[in-house]
C-alpha positions, 0 to 999 in steps of 0.5 A, spaced: 555 486 474 548 486 472 546 481 466 543 486 461 538 480 460 535 481 467 533 488 467 526 490 464 524 497 463 517 500 463 515 508 461 508 510 462 507 517 458 501 520 462 498 527 462 500 529 468 507 525 469 512 521 466 515 515 469 520 510 468 521 504 472 527 499 472 527 492 475 530 486 475 527 479 476 530 475 481 526 468 483 520 469 481 519 476 483 522 483 482 527 487 485 526 495 483 532 498 481 530 505 479 523 509 479 524 516 476 518 521 475 517 527 472 511 532 472 510 533 465 503 536 465 502 534 458 494 535 458 496 543 461 498 543 453 492 541 450 488 547 447 480 547 445 482 544 438 486 538 442 492 541 439 499 540 444 503 546 444 510 546 443 512 548 450 508 541 452 511 537 447 518 540 449 517 538 456 515 531 454 522 531 450 526 533 455 524 528 460 525 522 455 532 525 455 533 523 462 529 516 461 533 514 455 540 513 458 537 507 462 534 504 456 541 503 453 543 497 457 536 493 456 534 488 451 529 492 446 524 486 448 524 488 455 522 494 454 515 497 454 513 505 452 506 506 453 502 514 452 495 514 455 490 519 455 493 526 452 497 523 447 490 519 445 486 525 444 492 530 441 491 531 434 498 533 433 500 526 437 505 523 431 509 529 431 511 528 439 511 520 438 516 521 432 521 525 436 520 521 443 521 514 439 528 518 436 530 520 443 528 513 446 531 508 441 524 505 442 517 505 439 512 509 444 505 505 444 498 509 445 494 505 449 486 505 449 483 507 455 480 500 456 488 497 456 490 502 460 485 500 465 486 493 464 494 494 465 492 498 471 489 492 474 494 487 473 499 492 476 494 492 483 493 484 483 500 483 482 502 488 488 496 489 493 494 484 499 487 483 501 481 480 498 482 479 491 475 481 489 476 488 488 475 495 485 481 499 482 480 507 481 486 510 478 485 518 477 490 520 472 492 527 469 487 526 463 483 520 464 480 516 470 480 508 470 475 504 474 476 497 474 472 491 477 476 484 478 477 478 481 484 475 482 488 477 476 481 477 472 477 483 470 470 483 470 468 490 468 473 496 466 472 503 464 476 509 462 473 515 463 475 522 460 476 526 466 483 527 470 486 532 475 489 536 470 483 537 465 479 538 471 484 543 474 483 547 467 476 547 467 473 548 474 478 551 477 481 555 472 481 562 476 485 558 482 480 560 487 478 554 492 471 555 493 465 551 494 462 553 487 468 550 484 468 544 487 461 543 486 462 544 479 467 539 478 464 534 483 457 534 479 461 534 472 465 528 475 458 524 477 455 526 470 461 522 467 461 516 472 453 515 472 452 511 466 457 507 467 455 505 475 450 500 474 455 495 470 460 496 476 456 496 482 453 489 479 459 486 479 460 487 487 467 488 491 470 487 497 475 491 497 476 498 494 483 501 492 486 507 489 491 507 485 493 514 483 497 520 485 491 523 488 490 517 493 498 517 494 497 524 496 491 523 501 495 517 504 501 522 506 496 527 508 493 522 513 499 520 516 502 527 517 495 528 521 495 522 525 489 518 521 488 511 520 490 509 512 483 508 510 480 513 506 473 515 507 468 520 505 468 524 511 475 525 511 475 527 503 469 532 505 474 535 511 480 536 507 475 539 501 473 544 507 480 546 509 482 547 502 476 552 501 479 555 507 485 556 504 481 560 499 486 560 493 491 554 490 497 558 491 496 559 498 493 551 499 497 548 505 494 542 508 499 538 513 502 532 509 500 535 502 507 537 498 508 543 493 509 538 487 502 535 488 498 542 491 497 544 484 492 538 482 490 536 489 484 540 489 481 537 482 483 530 484 479 531 490 473 533 487 473 527 482 474 522 488 468 525 492 465 524 486 466 517 485 465 515 492 458 518 492 456 515 486 459 508 487 457 508 495 464 507 496 465 505 504 473 506 505 479 505 500 486 503 501 492 505 497 494 500 492 501 497 491 502 498 484 499 500 477 500 501 470 508 500 470 507 494 475 502 492 470 506 493 464 513 489 467 509 483 470 506 482 463 513 482 460 515 477 466 509 473 465 509 471 473 503 468 476 499 471 481 499 468 487 492 468 491 495 472 497 501 476 494 503 477 502 505 470 502 509 470 496 512 477 500 513 473 506 516 467 503 521 471 499 523 475 506 525 469 509 529 466 504 532 473 502 534 474 510 535 466 511 530 466 517 528 460 520 521 458 517 520 452 521 520 457 528 516 463 524 511 457 523 511 455 530 510 462 533 505 464 528 501 458 530 502 459 537 500 467 536 494 464 532 492 460 537 492 465 543 488 470 538 482 465 537 481 465 544 481 473 546 479 475 539 472 476 541 473 479 547 478 484 545 473 486 538 479 484 533 478 482 526 480 479 520 486 484 519 489 484 525 489 476 525 493 476 518 498 482 520 499 479 527 501 472 522 505 476 518 509 479 524 510 472 526 513 469 520 518 474 520 519 476 527 526 473 526 529 477 521 533 482 526 538 476 527 541 476 519 544 483 522 546 481 529 543 478 535 544 484 539 539 489 538 535 484 534 528 487 534 531 493 533 534 491 527 528 487 525 524 494 525 529 497 521 529 492 516 521 492 515 521 499 515 525 499 509 524 493 505 519 494 499 514 489 501 508 487 495 502 486 498 502 491 504 500 498 505 505 503 507 501 503 514 501 496 515 509 496 514 510 501 519 505 497 523 509 491 522 516 494 524 513 497 530 511 490 532 517 487 531 521 493 535 517 491 541 517 483 540 521 483 547 524 487 552 522 494 554 515 496 551 515 503 547 508 504 547 509 511 543 510 507 537 505 503 537 500 509 538 503 513 532 502 507 527 496 508 523 494 501 520 490 499 526 487 503 533 493 504 538 488 499 542 488 493 537 496 494 536 497 494 543 494 487 543 497 484 537 503 486 541 501 482 547 500 476 543 506 476 539 511 477 545 507 471 549 508 467 542 515 468 542 517 466 549 513 460 549 516 457 542 523 459 545 525 452 545 524 451 538 521 445 539 513 443 538 513 437 544 515 443 549 510 447 548 504 447 554 497 445 553 495 452 556 489 457 555 489 464 555 483 469 556 482 477 556 478 479 562 477 486 566 483 485 569 488 483 563 490 477 561 490 471 564 494 465 562 492 458 565 498 453 565 499 445 567 500 444 574 508 444 575 509 446 568 514 452 570 518 448 575 519 444 569 521 449 564 525 455 569 528 459 563 521 460 560 518 461 567 523 466 568 522 470 562 514 470 563 515 473 570 520 478 566 514 480 562 509 481 567 514 486 569 515 489 562 507 490 561 505 493 568 510 498 566 505 500 561 499 499 565 498 492 562 495 487 567 498 480 565 497 474 570 499 466 571 495 461 574 496 454 574 490 449 573 490 441 572 491 438 565 484 435 566 480 442 566 483 445 560 480 446 554 
């Protein structure tokens, strides 16, 4: 039975949706026990005088009655309930908040926009990998937060009064998806962003991440349509054209867009286009967390490692009792191969980091059974929560581990969308070879070898006589040559005197 003292809950009363996150602290990390989300559309209940309608308040209270049951088992000091843009604006917010507190048995704090932005950034910092010098974008129902920072420290933060629900009510009131409606929504957003743009741009950033439902919806659309995970302005413009072709909100059909999200998607899309254009954003990926995660990690006061992925991989190794030394051995060998072929194969730092991650946890399937180990590994990684890795990166890791030995499934390599099929195939080849050469689980039996990419394929140069001294691995290499040839990948072995090797 779980001890109540190990449980934490964060509730976010947003303008579009109410969210509740319940977690348990485990060894310096968190285990998610429950995520509940309900579309309340509180902002739609605000009139021109900023009076919240009785119907909107009733929807909110009904949702909180669902949440309240979970809170009964959690200490009051380990619960945070916050409200954002709509309840900042509503002149009769006090009426709603008083009843909300009675329902939950816990007070609700209406946070300022800047505090919301700070918490969103903290949630991203604790859950999202990549460079720690970042721009965070969160398009909510009634406000949009733009934050720059480095590590856990924010350098500029702004909360702007525009959101997907309020923009829906202002610029798509006739429910028509026209060029004119989009133009009006985008220009209004640009006018709001322009005054804060210089302060954001002077901070600079290396990565841009989106932490909103709009960005989540975009990720689902791109996955469904076979695109890579990177959100770019041309992709946004393409989706806008598709929406305009549909004509009406009620007729909006885009592959991968859920009915639940369709109503506010065009308005969120218009805001995001304006953000991309005004700030000159090249690309954006989905964040691993946002406001709720910021609330939870703030209560736990857990340190943020420089690389969130490192913490995640260490936790997985410990949880599934993976041989960390063997993972390190395979990673070092795979990285040695990578450095020798990266230029010829045009592989970047993203590829190197993902290959390293796959190497460290490639034996996770052994925690289920040796038989079908790669299949078990792929399944586990597909279904694990991996803070620091995007959904697309998690799918790629699962595909690489499923293809770490035996017959190759090219279709799965082509279907993932974290990297191009060519790049995924290159990582797969290097991982498989590293696993073969490290199979003795000893550093002193690794050969001094060279690997190079040529127009004919991949060539491995081994010391003279190595294959005779290591017949089992030599046999595995011959089998690997066959496996790769079945998918038109050329792999060749050659021998050379040790004195001529680099």
